[in-house]
C-alpha positions as CSV (number, residue, x, y, z in Angstrom):
1,X,174.4,-135.5,-64.4
2,X,172.1,-132.9,-63.7
3,X,169.9,-132.6,-67.2
4,X,169.6,-129.9,-69.0
5,X,166.6,-127.7,-69.0
6,X,165.3,-125.1,-72.8
7,X,167.0,-121.4,-71.4
8,X,164.4,-119.5,-70.1
9,X,162.7,-117.3,-72.9
10,X,163.5,-113.4,-72.3
11,X,161.4,-111.3,-71.3
12,X,159.2,-108.8,-74.1
13,X,161.2,-105.6,-74.9
14,X,158.5,-104.5,-77.2
15,X,157.3,-101.4,-74.1
16,X,156.9,-100.3,-70.8
17,X,155.1,-102.5,-68.2
18,X,151.9,-100.9,-67.4
19,X,151.8,-99.0,-64.5
20,X,155.8,-97.4,-64.7
21,X,157.7,-94.8,-66.8
22,X,160.5,-95.2,-68.2
23,X,163.7,-93.0,-67.1
24,X,166.5,-91.8,-68.8
25,X,169.8,-91.8,-67.2
26,X,170.1,-88.5,-64.5
27,X,166.1,-87.9,-64.8
28,X,166.0,-89.3,-61.2
29,X,168.8,-86.6,-60.1
30,X,166.7,-84.1,-61.9
31,X,164.0,-85.1,-60.5
32,X,165.7,-85.3,-56.6
33,X,166.9,-81.3,-57.7
34,X,163.8,-79.1,-58.9
35,X,162.0,-80.8,-56.1
36,X,164.6,-79.9,-52.9
37,X,164.3,-76.5,-55.1
38,X,161.0,-76.1,-54.4
39,X,160.7,-76.9,-50.8
40,X,163.3,-74.4,-50.7
41,X,161.2,-71.8,-52.1
42,X,158.3,-72.5,-50.0
43,X,161.0,-72.8,-46.4
44,X,161.9,-68.9,-47.9
45,X,157.5,-68.0,-48.3
46,X,156.6,-69.7,-44.8
47,X,159.5,-67.1,-43.4
48,X,157.6,-64.4,-45.1
49,X,155.0,-63.4,-43.6
50,X,155.0,-60.0,-46.5
51,X,154.6,-62.2,-49.0
52,X,158.7,-61.8,-51.6
53,X,158.7,-60.6,-55.3
54,X,159.9,-63.2,-57.6
55,X,163.7,-60.7,-57.7
56,X,163.8,-61.2,-53.8
57,X,162.7,-64.3,-53.3
58,X,165.9,-65.5,-56.0
59,X,168.0,-64.0,-53.8
60,X,167.0,-65.7,-51.1
61,X,167.6,-69.2,-52.5
62,X,170.1,-68.6,-55.1
63,X,168.9,-69.5,-58.2
64,X,168.0,-67.2,-61.0
65,X,164.8,-65.5,-62.0
66,X,163.7,-68.4,-64.5
67,X,164.6,-71.5,-62.7
68,X,162.5,-69.6,-59.1
69,X,159.4,-69.3,-62.0
70,X,159.4,-71.9,-63.6
71,X,159.9,-73.8,-59.9
72,X,156.4,-71.1,-58.9
73,X,154.8,-71.9,-61.9
74,X,154.3,-75.3,-61.1
75,X,153.6,-75.3,-56.8
76,X,151.0,-72.7,-58.3
77,X,149.1,-75.4,-60.4
78,X,148.8,-77.5,-57.2
79,X,148.0,-74.7,-54.9
80,X,150.9,-74.5,-52.7
81,X,151.7,-71.0,-53.8
82,X,149.4,-68.0,-54.9
83,X,150.6,-65.0,-56.4
84,X,148.4,-61.5,-54.6
85,X,148.8,-57.7,-55.5
86,X,149.5,-54.9,-57.5
87,X,153.3,-55.7,-56.7
88,X,153.0,-59.5,-57.6
89,X,154.1,-60.6,-53.7
90,X,153.7,-64.9,-53.4
91,X,152.9,-66.3,-50.3
92,X,152.4,-69.4,-49.1
93,X,149.4,-71.3,-50.8
94,X,146.4,-73.3,-49.1
95,X,147.7,-76.5,-49.4
96,X,151.0,-75.9,-48.0
97,X,148.5,-75.4,-45.4
98,X,147.0,-78.7,-45.9
99,X,149.7,-80.2,-46.0
100,X,151.5,-79.0,-42.8
101,X,147.5,-79.1,-40.6
102,X,147.5,-83.1,-41.4
103,X,150.8,-83.6,-39.2
104,X,149.2,-81.8,-36.3
105,X,145.6,-84.1,-37.1
106,X,147.5,-87.4,-37.3
107,X,149.4,-86.8,-34.0
108,X,146.7,-85.3,-32.7
109,X,148.6,-83.8,-30.1
110,X,146.6,-80.3,-30.4
111,X,143.2,-81.0,-30.4
112,X,143.7,-83.2,-27.7
113,X,146.1,-79.9,-26.2
114,X,143.5,-77.2,-26.7
115,X,141.0,-77.8,-23.7
116,X,143.7,-78.5,-21.0
117,X,144.7,-75.2,-22.9
118,X,141.6,-72.9,-21.9
119,X,141.5,-74.9,-18.8
120,X,144.3,-73.3,-18.3
121,X,144.0,-69.7,-19.6
122,X,140.6,-70.0,-17.6
123,X,142.6,-71.2,-14.5
124,X,145.4,-67.7,-14.4
125,X,143.4,-66.1,-16.6
126,X,146.5,-65.2,-19.0
127,X,147.3,-66.6,-22.6
128,X,148.2,-70.4,-22.7
129,X,150.9,-72.1,-25.6
130,X,151.8,-75.1,-26.7
131,X,155.4,-75.1,-28.6
132,X,156.7,-78.3,-29.7
133,X,160.5,-79.0,-30.6
134,X,161.8,-78.3,-34.0
135,X,165.8,-78.9,-35.4
136,X,167.3,-76.2,-32.1
137,X,164.2,-74.4,-31.8
138,X,160.9,-75.2,-30.4
139,X,158.0,-74.0,-32.1
140,X,154.7,-72.5,-31.4
141,X,151.5,-74.1,-33.1
142,X,148.6,-72.9,-30.8
143,X,147.2,-70.3,-28.5
144,X,144.4,-69.7,-26.5
145,X,144.0,-65.5,-25.2
146,X,143.3,-63.9,-22.3
147,X,140.3,-61.8,-22.3
148,X,142.7,-58.9,-20.6
149,X,142.8,-55.9,-22.8
150,X,147.1,-55.9,-23.1
151,X,147.6,-59.5,-23.6
152,X,150.5,-61.6,-25.1
153,X,150.2,-62.3,-28.5
154,X,152.1,-65.3,-30.7
155,X,152.6,-65.7,-34.3
156,X,151.2,-69.8,-34.7
157,X,154.8,-71.1,-36.4
158,X,157.0,-68.3,-35.0
159,X,159.9,-70.2,-32.9
160,X,162.0,-69.2,-29.9
161,X,165.3,-69.8,-28.8
162,X,165.1,-72.9,-26.0
163,X,167.6,-71.6,-23.8
164,X,165.5,-67.8,-24.1
165,X,162.1,-68.9,-23.9
166,X,159.8,-70.3,-21.3
167,X,158.5,-73.2,-23.6
168,X,161.6,-74.0,-24.9
169,X,163.3,-73.8,-22.2
170,X,160.8,-76.8,-20.5
171,X,161.5,-78.6,-23.6
172,X,165.0,-78.2,-23.0
173,X,165.5,-79.3,-20.0
174,X,163.1,-82.2,-20.5
175,X,166.0,-84.1,-23.3
176,X,168.9,-86.1,-22.5
177,X,171.8,-84.4,-21.3
178,X,173.6,-85.7,-24.2
179,X,171.6,-83.6,-27.1
180,X,172.0,-80.4,-24.5
181,X,175.6,-80.7,-25.0
182,X,174.9,-81.0,-28.6
183,X,173.2,-78.1,-29.1
184,X,175.4,-76.1,-26.3
185,X,177.8,-76.7,-28.7
186,X,176.5,-75.8,-31.5
187,X,174.3,-72.7,-31.4
188,X,175.3,-71.4,-27.9
189,X,173.6,-69.3,-25.4
190,X,172.9,-66.4,-27.6
191,X,172.4,-62.7,-25.5
192,X,168.5,-61.3,-26.9
193,X,167.7,-59.0,-23.6
194,X,169.9,-57.8,-20.7
195,X,168.8,-60.8,-19.2
196,X,168.9,-64.1,-21.5
197,X,171.2,-66.6,-19.7
198,X,174.6,-66.5,-21.9
199,X,176.7,-68.5,-18.9
200,X,176.8,-71.9,-19.7
201,X,177.1,-73.0,-15.9
202,X,174.1,-70.6,-15.2
203,X,172.0,-72.6,-17.4
204,X,173.1,-75.8,-16.2
205,X,171.9,-74.6,-12.9
206,X,168.5,-73.6,-14.4
207,X,167.9,-77.1,-15.6
208,X,168.5,-78.5,-12.3
209,X,165.7,-76.7,-10.9
210,X,163.2,-76.9,-13.7
211,X,163.8,-81.1,-14.1
212,X,163.3,-80.7,-10.2
213,X,160.0,-78.7,-9.9
214,X,158.5,-79.3,-13.3
215,X,158.0,-76.2,-14.7
216,X,160.6,-73.6,-16.6
217,X,160.3,-69.8,-15.8
218,X,161.6,-66.7,-18.8
219,X,162.0,-63.6,-16.7
220,X,162.3,-61.4,-20.0
221,X,164.5,-62.9,-21.4
222,X,163.5,-63.1,-24.4
223,X,161.5,-60.5,-24.6
224,X,160.8,-57.5,-22.4
225,X,158.0,-57.0,-20.1
226,X,157.1,-60.5,-21.0
227,X,156.8,-62.9,-18.4
228,X,156.6,-66.8,-19.1
229,X,155.8,-69.6,-16.8
230,X,156.3,-73.7,-18.9
231,X,155.9,-77.0,-17.9
232,X,157.0,-80.1,-20.3
233,X,153.9,-82.6,-21.6
234,X,155.8,-86.3,-22.0
235,X,155.0,-89.4,-23.9
236,X,155.0,-93.0,-22.9
237,X,158.8,-93.6,-22.7
238,X,158.6,-89.8,-20.8
239,X,160.3,-88.6,-24.1
240,X,159.0,-84.5,-23.9
241,X,156.4,-84.0,-27.1
242,X,156.8,-80.1,-26.3
243,X,155.4,-77.8,-23.8
244,X,152.4,-75.2,-22.6
245,X,152.9,-72.1,-21.2
246,X,151.3,-68.6,-19.3
247,X,152.5,-66.0,-20.6
248,X,151.9,-62.4,-20.0
249,X,153.3,-58.8,-19.0
250,X,155.4,-58.8,-16.0
251,X,152.8,-55.6,-14.5
252,X,150.9,-59.1,-14.1
253,X,152.6,-61.4,-13.1
254,X,154.8,-60.3,-10.2
255,X,157.2,-63.4,-8.8
256,X,154.2,-63.8,-6.3
257,X,152.2,-64.6,-9.2
258,X,154.7,-66.9,-11.3
259,X,155.2,-68.8,-7.4
260,X,152.1,-69.6,-7.7
261,X,151.6,-70.1,-11.8
262,X,154.2,-72.3,-11.5
263,X,152.6,-75.6,-9.2
264,X,149.8,-75.3,-11.4
265,X,151.2,-75.8,-15.4
266,X,153.0,-78.2,-13.6
267,X,149.2,-80.2,-13.1
268,X,148.0,-78.7,-16.5
269,X,150.8,-79.9,-18.1
270,X,150.6,-83.9,-16.4
271,X,147.0,-84.1,-16.5
272,X,148.0,-83.7,-20.1
273,X,150.8,-86.1,-20.4
274,X,148.5,-88.7,-18.6
275,X,145.6,-87.5,-21.1
276,X,148.1,-88.7,-24.2
277,X,149.2,-92.1,-22.2
278,X,152.3,-90.5,-21.7
279,X,154.2,-90.8,-18.1
280,X,155.2,-87.6,-15.6
281,X,158.4,-88.5,-14.7
282,X,158.7,-85.3,-12.1
283,X,158.1,-86.1,-8.5
284,X,155.7,-84.6,-6.7
């Protein structure tokens, strides 16, 4: 028979352990809800170039103005939002920018891509862009503008559909078939201009061409009078990281020029892929 041991002493109950804050039942749920609401405010402000008034912001996020005001006060103290002007419009603050930039710095994608974009701008004479996949859209994260008076300019952070843009189509074609199928089922192929591809059969045919030659072509499919050539950039597993593009007015990018730019953009994308330690899956 085993010897009996004296009972273990109970832990002290005089107070919480140092470094830990006691929580009441339900406190965590409230904190998560406040965090979710605060992030929704930031997302709404990020999509409003001219800022939003308290009333407009409350309507967009479907919250009471008093709740929004309380959350904004906290975000303002932390530097994530700013209130500017006589109308008291709210804007995304500097701290939010720092947090966003830290993602790009961590990936080092923009820093390493920028010299290649500049090289491509010099060789093509047109504005170059860098985009990445975010959900079911492409987002522009860098640009090198050309020296022409008339040039294509995109706002960093702006989004374009995968099926109707040069960067988007380059990324789209580099994705696995099952992911493309899922996006087509959920998003469809909405028309943006008269040239937008709206047929799944035509979209799949375009994807096969992009995969075969290594570059995509946007023929006024997203913006009238603008053409774009793009190519994907890959990681070490040949998974798409993003895409680089050349964009300009139709008057400077006729069909013959597009045929010249396609291989050029593709070559720069391949060079960037190898610089990043990635694997280029397209045949030369």
